[in-house]
Structures are given as C-alpha cells and as structure tokens.
ZAMARGU-4260 file (C-alpha; in steps of 0.2 Angstrom, whole numbers, plus 5000, padded with zeros to 4 digits):
<rodrens>
0) 5601/5376/5510 | 5594/5372/5492 | 5584/5387/5485 | 5565/5384/5482 | 5562/5376/5464
5) 5544/5372/5463 | 5527/5375/5471 | 5529/5358/5479 | 5546/5363/5487 | 5538/5379/5493
10) 5524/5370/5502 | 5536/5357/5510 | 5548/5371/5515 | 5534/5381/5523 | 5527/5366/5532
15) 5544/5363/5539 | 5546/5381/5545 | 5530/5381/5555 | 5533/5364/5562 | 5550/5367/5567
20) 5556/5385/5565 | 5573/5383/5574 | 5578/5369/5564 | 5572/5378/5548 | 5582/5394/5552
25) 5597/5385/5558 | 5598/5377/5540 | 5595/5393/5531 | 5609/5402/5542 | 5621/5388/5537
30) 5622/5396/5520 | 5633/5409/5526 | 5651/5410/5532 | 5651/5411/5551 | 5667/5415/5560
35) 5660/5406/5576 | 5644/5395/5575 | 5629/5400/5587 | 5626/5391/5603 | 5607/5394/5602
40) 5596/5398/5588 | 5584/5410/5596 | 5577/5418/5612 | 5561/5429/5610 | 5547/5436/5619
45) 5533/5447/5611 | 5526/5453/5628 | 5537/5462/5633 | 5547/5462/5618 | 5565/5455/5616
50) 5572/5445/5602 | 5589/5437/5598 | 5595/5426/5584 | 5609/5414/5582 | 5615/5418/5600
55) 5634/5417/5602 | 5637/5416/5584 | 5651/5428/5576 | 5650/5434/5559 | 5654/5449/5547
60) 5642/5452/5533 | 5656/5459/5522 | 5665/5443/5522 | 5649/5435/5515 | 5647/5450/5502
65) 5665/5450/5497 | 5679/5439/5503 | 5670/5422/5499 | 5668/5427/5481 | 5685/5431/5477
70) 5692/5414/5473 | 5678/5409/5461 | 5671/5425/5455 | 5683/5439/5459 | 5683/5445/5441
75) 5664/5445/5440 | 5656/5463/5441 | 5649/5467/5458 | 5643/5484/5455 | 5639/5492/5438
80) 5636/5510/5440 | 5625/5521/5428 | 5628/5539/5430 | 5614/5552/5430 | 5621/5558/5413
85) 5618/5544/5400 | 5634/5550/5391 | 5645/5547/5405 | 5657/5532/5405 | 5650/5517/5414
90) 5659/5511/5430 | 5662/5493/5434 | 5669/5486/5450 | 5673/5467/5451 | 5671/5458/5466
95) 5691/5459/5469 | 5691/5478/5465 | 5676/5481/5477 | 5685/5471/5491 | 5701/5481/5489
100) 5691/5498/5489 | 5681/5493/5505 | 5696/5487/5514 | 5706/5504/5509 | 5691/5514/5515
105) 5689/5504/5531 | 5707/5509/5535 | 5703/5527/5531 | 5688/5526/5544 | 5700/5518/5557
110) 5714/5531/5553 | 5701/5545/5557 | 5696/5538/5574 | 5681/5526/5569 | 5679/5511/5580
115) 5668/5496/5582 | 5651/5502/5589 | 5653/5520/5583 | 5639/5527/5573 | 5643/5535/5556
120) 5630/5545/5546 | 5631/5544/5527 | 5623/5558/5517 | 5629/5554/5499 | 5624/5552/5481
125) 5620/5536/5473 | 5638/5532/5467 | 5648/5517/5471 | 5657/5527/5484 | 5641/5526/5495
130) 5641/5507/5493 | 5659/5506/5498 | 5658/5518/5513 | 5642/5508/5519 | 5652/5491/5517
135) 5667/5498/5526 | 5658/5503/5541 | 5651/5486/5542 | 5669/5479/5539 | 5676/5486/5555
140) 5660/5486/5565 | 5654/5503/5564 | 5636/5506/5563 | 5630/5515/5548 | 5616/5527/5547
145) 5612/5531/5529 | 5601/5546/5526 | 5593/5549/5509 | 5601/5564/5500 | 5586/5574/5499
150) 5582/5577/5518 | 5584/5594/5524 | 5598/5600/5536 | 5586/5600/5551 | 5581/5582/5547
155) 5599/5577/5545 | 5603/5585/5562 | 5589/5576/5570 | 5595/5559/5565 | 5613/5563/5569
160) 5609/5569/5586 | 5596/5554/5590 | 5610/5541/5585 | 5624/5551/5594 | 5634/5550/5577
165) 5652/5556/5579 | 5657/5555/5560 | 5648/5560/5544 | 5653/5555/5527 | 5646/5566/5512
170) 5651/5573/5495 | 5652/5590/5487 | 5636/5588/5478 | 5625/5577/5468 | 5616/5577/5451
175) 5597/5570/5451 | 5590/5573/5433 | 5592/5591/5428 | 5595/5596/5446 | 5611/5598/5456
180) 5611/5598/5475 | 5624/5605/5487 | 5627/5591/5499 | 5642/5597/5508 | 5633/5614/5512
185) 5617/5605/5519 | 5629/5595/5530 | 5637/5611/5535 | 5620/5619/5540 | 5615/5603/5550
190) 5631/5601/5559 | 5628/5618/5567 | 5615/5609/5578 | 5627/5593/5580 | 5641/5596/5592
195) 5646/5578/5593 | 5652/5577/5576 | 5671/5579/5576 | 5675/5572/5558 | 5668/5574/5541
200) 5675/5564/5526 | 5670/5573/5510 | 5670/5563/5493 | 5673/5574/5478 | 5659/5570/5465
205) 5655/5585/5455 | 5671/5595/5458 | 5661/5609/5467 | 5670/5621/5477 | 5665/5618/5496
210) 5670/5626/5512 | 5682/5614/5522 | 5684/5616/5541 | 5702/5611/5543 | 5699/5605/5561
215) 5685/5594/5556 | 5684/5590/5537 | 5695/5579/5526 | 5694/5574/5508 | 5691/5556/5504
220) 5704/5555/5490 | 5718/5563/5501 | 5715/5550/5515 | 5715/5535/5503 | 5733/5540/5500
225) 5738/5536/5518 | 5732/5518/5519 | 5734/5501/5512 | 5721/5488/5508 | 5725/5476/5523
230) 5709/5476/5533 | 5703/5459/5541 | 5684/5459/5545 | 5680/5463/5563 | 5671/5448/5571
235) 5653/5454/5575 | 5642/5446/5588 | 5626/5441/5579 | 5616/5453/5589 | 5629/5467/5587
240) 5620/5482/5578 | 5624/5482/5559 | 5613/5498/5555 | 5601/5511/5560 | 5588/5517/5548
245) 5576/5530/5552 | 5558/5529/5547 | 5543/5540/5551 | 5529/5535/5563 | 5513/5542/5570
250) 5522/5554/5581 | 5532/5569/5575 | 5550/5561/5579 | 5557/5549/5566 | 5562/5532/5575
255) 5579/5524/5572 | 5575/5506/5567 | 5590/5494/5573 | 5595/5479/5563 | 5608/5467/5569
260) 5622/5457/5560 | 5618/5439/5560 | 5599/5438/5558 | 5598/5452/5545 | 5612/5443/5534
265) 5603/5427/5536 | 5585/5433/5531 | 5590/5445/5517 | 5602/5432/5509 | 5588/5419/5509
270) 5573/5430/5504 | 5583/5438/5489 | 5589/5421/5481 | 5571/5414/5483 | 5559/5429/5479
275) 5569/5434/5463 | 5575/5416/5459 | 5592/5422/5457 | 5604/5414/5444 | 5623/5416/5445
280) 5624/5427/5429 | 5609/5438/5433 | 5612/5457/5430 | 5600/5464/5444 | 5594/5481/5445
285) 5585/5488/5460 | 5581/5507/5457 | 5580/5511/5475 | 5592/5523/5484 | 5602/5516/5498
290) 5595/5529/5509 | 5579/5518/5510 | 5579/5500/5517 | 5576/5493/5499 | 5593/5500/5494
295) 5601/5492/5509 | 5593/5475/5508 | 5590/5472/5489 | 5603/5484/5480 | 5617/5481/5491
300) 5618/5467/5504 | 5607/5453/5495 | 5615/5455/5478 | 5632/5455/5485 | 5629/5440/5496
305) 5623/5431/5481 | 5639/5435/5471 | 5629/5443/5456 | 5630/5460/5447 | 5620/5474/5455
310) 5616/5490/5445 | 5618/5507/5454 | 5608/5521/5445 | 5612/5539/5450 | 5597/5547/5440
315) 5578/5547/5439 | 5567/5538/5427 | 5561/5553/5417 | 5578/5561/5413 | 5583/5565/5400
320) 5566/5557/5394 | 5554/5544/5401 | 5563/5531/5392 | 5579/5531/5403 | 5574/5515/5413
325) 5571/5505/5397 | 5587/5511/5390 | 5597/5506/5405 | 5589/5489/5404 | 5594/5486/5386
330) 5611/5494/5388 | 5616/5482/5402 | 5605/5467/5398 | 5596/5468/5415 | 5588/5452/5419
335) 5579/5456/5436 | 5571/5474/5438 | 5564/5479/5454 | 5556/5496/5455 | 5541/5506/5464
340) 5523/5507/5459 | 5525/5526/5458 | 5538/5525/5445 | 5528/5513/5435 | 5512/5523/5436
345) 5522/5539/5431 | 5530/5531/5416 | 5514/5523/5411 | 5506/5541/5410 | 5520/5546/5398
350) 5514/5534/5385 | 5521/5520/5375 | 5532/5530/5364 | 5545/5530/5377 | 5544/5511/5379
355) 5543/5504/5361 | 5561/5509/5355 | 5567/5496/5367 | 5566/5477/5365 | 5568/5473/5384
360) 5572/5455/5379 | 5585/5452/5393 | 5572/5453/5407 | 5566/5438/5415 | 5559/5444/5432
365) 5549/5460/5436 | 5547/5467/5454 | 5537/5480/5464 | 5540/5487/5480 | 5536/5501/5493
370) 5517/5500/5491 | 5503/5489/5484 | 5503/5490/5465 | 5486/5493/5457 | 5479/5481/5444
375) 5480/5494/5429 | 5499/5497/5433 | 5502/5478/5436 | 5494/5474/5419 | 5504/5488/5410
380) 5520/5482/5418 | 5517/5465/5413 | 5511/5467/5395 | 5523/5481/5390 | 5538/5479/5400
385) 5537/5460/5403 | 5530/5456/5386 | 5519/5444/5395 | 5533/5432/5399 | 5541/5439/5415
390) 5533/5435/5432 | 5530/5450/5444 | 5534/5449/5462 | 5524/5461/5471 | 5534/5462/5488
395) 5526/5467/5504 | 5538/5471/5518 | 5543/5486/5529 | 5559/5495/5536 | 5556/5486/5552
400) 5555/5468/5545 | 5572/5470/5536 | 5567/5459/5522 | 5553/5454/5510 | 5539/5445/5520
405) 5524/5441/5509 | 5528/5439/5490 | 5526/5427/5476 | 5542/5418/5471 | 5545/5422/5454
410) 5538/5408/5442 | 5536/5397/5457 | 5521/5402/5468 | 5504/5409/5462 | 5505/5427/5456
415) 5489/5439/5456 | 5487/5457/5450 | 5487/5469/5466 | 5490/5453/5478 | 5507/5451/5486
420) 5505/5432/5487 | 5509/5419/5501 | 5521/5422/5515 | 5538/5416/5514 | 5544/5401/5523
425) 5546/5405/5541 | 5534/5419/5541 | 5518/5417/5551 | 5505/5431/5547 | 5488/5432/5554
430) 5473/5443/5552 | 5466/5450/5568 | 5449/5458/5572 | 5449/5474/5582 | 5448/5464/5598
435) 5464/5455/5594 | 5455/5438/5589 | 5462/5428/5575 | 5451/5428/5559 | 5452/5410/5552
440) 5449/5405/5534 | 5450/5413/5517 | 5441/5427/5508 | 5442/5437/5525 | 5449/5454/5530
445) 5457/5461/5545 | 5473/5468/5553 | 5489/5461/5547 | 5500/5454/5562 | 5514/5442/5563
450) 5514/5428/5577 | 5532/5421/5577 | 5549/5430/5576 | 5560/5430/5560 | 5578/5433/5560
455) 5579/5451/5552 | 5565/5458/5562 | 5567/5475/5571 | 5577/5473/5588 | 5573/5491/5595
460) 5572/5509/5591 | 5589/5516/5595 | 5589/5523/5612 | 5571/5520/5616 | 5566/5502/5617
465) 5549/5507/5625 | 5544/5516/5609 | 5548/5500/5600 | 5537/5491/5611 | 5523/5503/5611
470) 5523/5505/5592 | 5524/5487/5587 | 5520/5476/5601 | 5506/5485/5612 | 5492/5486/5600
475) 5489/5467/5600 | 5499/5459/5614 | 5508/5443/5608 | 5509/5449/5590 | 5520/5460/5580
480) 5508/5473/5573 | 5512/5479/5555 | 5500/5494/5555 | 5493/5487/5539 | 5476/5481/5534
485) 5475/5465/5523 | 5463/5454/5514 | 5466/5435/5511 | 5457/5429/5496 | 5448/5413/5492
490) 5465/5404/5489 | 5475/5412/5503 | 5484/5425/5494 | 5487/5441/5504 | 5482/5458/5497
495) 5487/5474/5507 | 5473/5487/5508 | 5483/5501/5517 | 5489/5509/5533 | 5477/5509/5548
500) 5487/5522/5558 | 5492/5540/5555 | 5505/5536/5542 | 5505/5541/5524 | 5514/5531/5511
505) 5520/5543/5497 | 5528/5535/5483 | 5533/5521/5494 | 5541/5532/5508 | 5531/5533/5525
510) 5528/5549/5533 | 5520/5552/5550 | 5506/5565/5549 | 5512/5572/5565 | 5530/5574/5557
515) 5522/5585/5543 | 5511/5594/5554 | 5525/5599/5566 | 5535/5605/5550 | 5520/5615/5544
520) 5517/5623/5561 | 5535/5631/5561 | 5528/5644/5549 | 5525/5659/5561 | 5507/5663/5554
525) 5501/5646/5555 | 5491/5642/5571 | 5487/5623/5568 | 5486/5611/5554 | 5480/5593/5551
530) 5487/5582/5537 | 5479/5567/5529 | 5482/5555/5515 | 5472/5553/5499 | 5472/5543/5484
535) 5485/5549/5471 | 5486/5542/5453 | 5505/5542/5453 | 5511/5542/5471 | 5498/5530/5477
540) 5494/5543/5492 | 5496/5561/5491 | 5497/5573/5506 | 5482/5584/5509 | 5485/5598/5522
545) 5471/5608/5531 | 5479/5624/5538 | 5473/5637/5551 | 5482/5654/5550 | 5481/5668/5562
550) 5473/5679/5548 | 5465/5673/5531 | 5480/5674/5519 | 5479/5689/5507 | 5488/5679/5494
555) 5485/5660/5497 | 5496/5655/5483 | 5510/5664/5490 | 5506/5657/5508 | 5506/5639/5500
560) 5524/5642/5493 | 5530/5648/5510 | 5523/5632/5518 | 5531/5621/5504 | 5548/5630/5508
565) 5545/5627/5528 | 5542/5609/5525 | 5556/5607/5513 | 5567/5615/5526 | 5561/5605/5541
570) 5560/5587/5531 | 5564/5589/5513 | 5554/5591/5496 | 5549/5573/5497 | 5536/5578/5511
575) 5529/5592/5501 | 5510/5593/5503 | 5500/5590/5486 | 5485/5601/5492 | 5484/5614/5506
580) 5467/5620/5510 | 5465/5635/5521 | 5451/5633/5535 | 5445/5643/5550 | 5444/5628/5560
585) 5445/5609/5561 | 5432/5595/5565 | 5435/5592/5584 | 5427/5583/5598 | 5422/5592/5614
590) 5438/5586/5621 | 5448/5594/5608 | 5453/5578/5597 | 5454/5581/5578 | 5442/5568/5569
595) 5453/5563/5555 | 5441/5551/5548 | 5430/5567/5542 | 5446/5575/5535 | 5451/5560/5525
600) 5433/5558/5518 | 5433/5576/5513 | 5450/5574/5504 | 5444/5559/5495 | 5428/5567/5489
605) 5417/5555/5499 | 5408/5570/5507 | 5390/5561/5507 | 5395/5548/5520 | 5403/5558/5534
610) 5393/5550/5548 | 5386/5559/5563 | 5394/5577/5565 | 5382/5583/5578 | 5393/5578/5593
615) 5407/5589/5586 | 5412/5605/5595 | 5408/5615/5580 | 5398/5605/5567 | 5396/5619/5555
620) 5416/5619/5552 | 5413/5603/5542 | 5401/5612/5530 | 5414/5626/5527 | 5428/5613/5525
625) 5417/5604/5511 | 5414/5620/5503 | 5432/5624/5501 | 5438/5607/5496 | 5452/5607/5484
630) 5449/5596/5468
</rodrens>
C-alpha cells in the first residue's frame, strides 16, 4: 500500500477506510510477508467484546523485521546503540548481524526448554540484547512480557505470577545516569515468590559478581556457545499472542494487556511509516524504554519492519549533562526524534546553554508521546530543537491500542500546538456525553471513545477477559472507551484534556491510584491513604498523597522517607509520591466513599470552589486538609 503523501491523499484514504474498512485493512496488511493469507479480514463485537483480525492467516513478525530485508539491506544498520557512558564505543548491528544473533538466541531459548506459547519475562537494561531477546521470543512463538528495569521485586513477582511465566531473562546490573542498579539481585528476590520459574538466563553487562543458582540460572554467553544460527521462524496464527504488557488501571492490580501477531504487526507497520513519513535512509530515535509500549511499537517493531536504522539509548537526558540528547542527535545524524513531553520540559528548564552548542541540522521530524504536550513546551521544541523547520507529531495512543491513533502525519496533515490532530485512516473516534450519546460537530468537548475496531487493539487482559470487558467496553456499551476526555476544535482537530478515571499519568507512565494507595498502606503505621494527581510543571501530573497514621508522626520528614521506601519496594521509584500530607481523616460520604474531587481540588490549590461539603460524614475535615495543604 502506498504511503500517504499529501493532505488530499489522507482525505481519500480516510474516506475509503470508513466506507469499506475491511477492504482498507486488507490492502494495508498486504504490505507484510504472510506465510499463509487470511480467510476473513475480521470478526468483532463490542457487546460482549470479542475481536479477531486476518482470521486464518499465518505470520511471524520477525520475518518482517529481519528476513525480508537481508537481500537488499542486509548491510544496512538496524540497531545503533549509544551507551550510558558517552565515551563508550558505539555498537552497530546490521540487519544481517541482528538476524544471526536473534536466531542464535532463539536456539538458546529452545535449548533451555522454551516452547511456542510459553511466557518469558524480560527484565533487562536498554541494550541490544534486550531487543535480541524480545525478537528471539517472537521468532519461536514464545510470548514476551517485558518489565521495565526500575520496578521492584514485588512488582516483578506480581507480573510473573499473573502471566504464569516459567522463564526469566535478565542481566547482572545496569547503568542509568550516575546510578547502577543490581538487576539479578532484584530478580532473585522476586523469584522467592515465583515457584513456577525454572530457568533464568543472565546477560553479563557490567561484569558484576552475582549469585548463580546452578539448578536454575545459566549465563547468556555460555549458552551461545552451544547453538548455531539456523532457526526458521515459527508460523504464528494471526490471533496467537505476541506479547503481554502490564499497565496500571483503577484497581490495585496491574493488568496484562494482550496483543496478537497479525493485527499488531499490520497496524504498527502502517502507523509508523505514515505518522513519521519514514524514508529509507532515516536514522530514527525513539527515547522510550522497551519496557513500555512505545519502545515495543516504535523503537523495535515499527522501525525494523520498515528496514531503517533505530537508535537504542541506555542513558538519561540529563547525564552527564543536559545536552546529552542533542549530542547524540548530532553524533549519529538523527533525522526523526520521538520523545516525551516530560523530557522536553525538564530540558527546557535547564536553559539554552545546553542546546546552543549543537546544530541539530540532521533533524527533519520531531515527535511527542506519553501525554499531551503543553503549548509552551511545543513552541520551545519547535523553535530551539526543530529550528522552525521540523513538523511535530503529537501522538495520542495507549498501551491498549497498540499503535498511534490520533496524530498529525509529519508535514502532511495540519499540526497545532497541544493538539494531537486528526485520526489515522481506519480509526473512528467519537465524543460522547455522560449518557453515551454522540456529540456531533466541531468545537465540542466530551468523552473520547472509538466505535469501530482496528487491527492492533487489545484482545483481552491475560487470564481475565471479564476485566477487559469491564474496563474498556462497559462504560459506554458498543464503544471502546479510552478513559480520556477530549475536545474537537473548530477544524476537527482533537485535543486530549486528561484522564476521567482514577489513573495518574506521571511522565507518560500511567499508575492507578489504588495501586499506589495499596503500596503506601503496606507501612505498618498507616491506617488509610488517598492518592490524586495534580498539575506538575515537568511530569505533567504529580502524585499527591493524603495519609492517615495511627498516631501523628513525631518526625514527618522521616515518615515520608519511610513511605517513599515502601512505595519503592512495592512498585518502584517511578511511583514515588511528590507530596505527602498527613491528615486525621478524609472527606467521605456517609456511606464511606472518599470524595476524590475535593482532594484533587485541594492538591491543585482550587480551594475556593469545592462545592457542597455539608453532606459529608465530617465536613470539618475539609477545613483541616486545606490548612495543611502542601504548596
């Protein structure tokens, strides 16, 4: 299928995708290599929810990422690795070299008992071996579950047990900025709660001494000596599971989002090429970790299916100084750069002294992902990084959608600060009122939902389809409900205006309030807590916790540190509350329900508009909370 090349082409493609969705997606899917063609394009129902795409088709995503490029682009760089330490040697893997390494490690997996359908947990640094291990799982039909290497042992154990993983791939340790993190030790602690894991493969990254359980653990480098590089790709049914990725929801338990082989590959390939207007010689850099969905779709699978060069970066944007991103762009002549508003805002706050030494002339497209980008950051990004010549794609999508849903197409469709833009062809968004009625016309605001399926949409939550149905398809029957509010401007461009459920978006990462509250409540002196989000200049949303202790803390600062450590132990430092206010009670109805609306307004400083509090169980508690508000 020809990529979209003009606004007129977009309008025509969108029209065709709405008038005859099946014919449209059939043409899109034909861009991939299939082992067997599908018998039917799709079968679906949103009430009750079920969905399947390219039914009867056989495919292996790694053949589309590797094998099909060998003849024409085998010597082209596939992965370009920039270490945490800027003085380390750059690693480059061509498509041919990556193919060999993936096949060899796939044979390592098979040698260690991994079979089609087995779940494999990956807890690794952002190094090429993480990409190799992920692709190797897909090569043999094993289901990969990548867990961000910043989650705690408890969080890892929860994910391993929920997905019934038998195998874990990890490393001795990682470097992230000035810090080093002992990954193997964290895995060892997690596996004390995971009796089902019987093999751990350990990659030696930093050369740390680690404890090796001889009945369970093997070294990556030792195992490679035992195998060759002959590993045909396993034929996968289009609806076989490709991966599970955990995301937070409004309950305390993370949910395992399931994506399948054929539909995911089709949509990610299509969206990547069109949103970023990819050219064959692009050097593309997505700064996301593969532990998040952005790293899955637009660092690994999307770029490799397109046969271009994808940059992997181990470090952080502010180390050894706040010019690291711009240094890497100049060093590797990056042409397409995709990062998070949190990173942009934090670098903007550091000042232009870290930007001006770099020319950034190789850039032609800029991207933003994870949360809506505010206008001030959008303009700074455009002026100082894009030099007023690079289009910005402000992409809206979710772990559950698999790929970008609403975005401008770089240089093709209209772009407006703080607006995601038009939906991609094939995506049918609607705005709903609180009664589930469609809000027609432009310059309107409502709840964002999708009324027709797309190939990469969530199939289920692993082991609990009812949770999937309840979360996404029960609020408004007949629609996929995104959980976001949105506004459509006078020209039909969409602007996302925030979550409408109990989920906080911190630096582009979603955390359920219940998940954080459950972690805080593990502290033995805490009776109850309530967590809300509030506007944060850098992170987008910060975490504000209201905490009731059994007795008033003698040393509040020390208690806060203990709570930080409790959250770190249960989830990880990425969920650390920004503010903790100790209170004697919470605003509750007479039936015991916490009124979070009041807590949000207090956290945001909007204390003059709290509404009627006289019906609360204890109205005076609100005055106490206002007096103790942390600024």
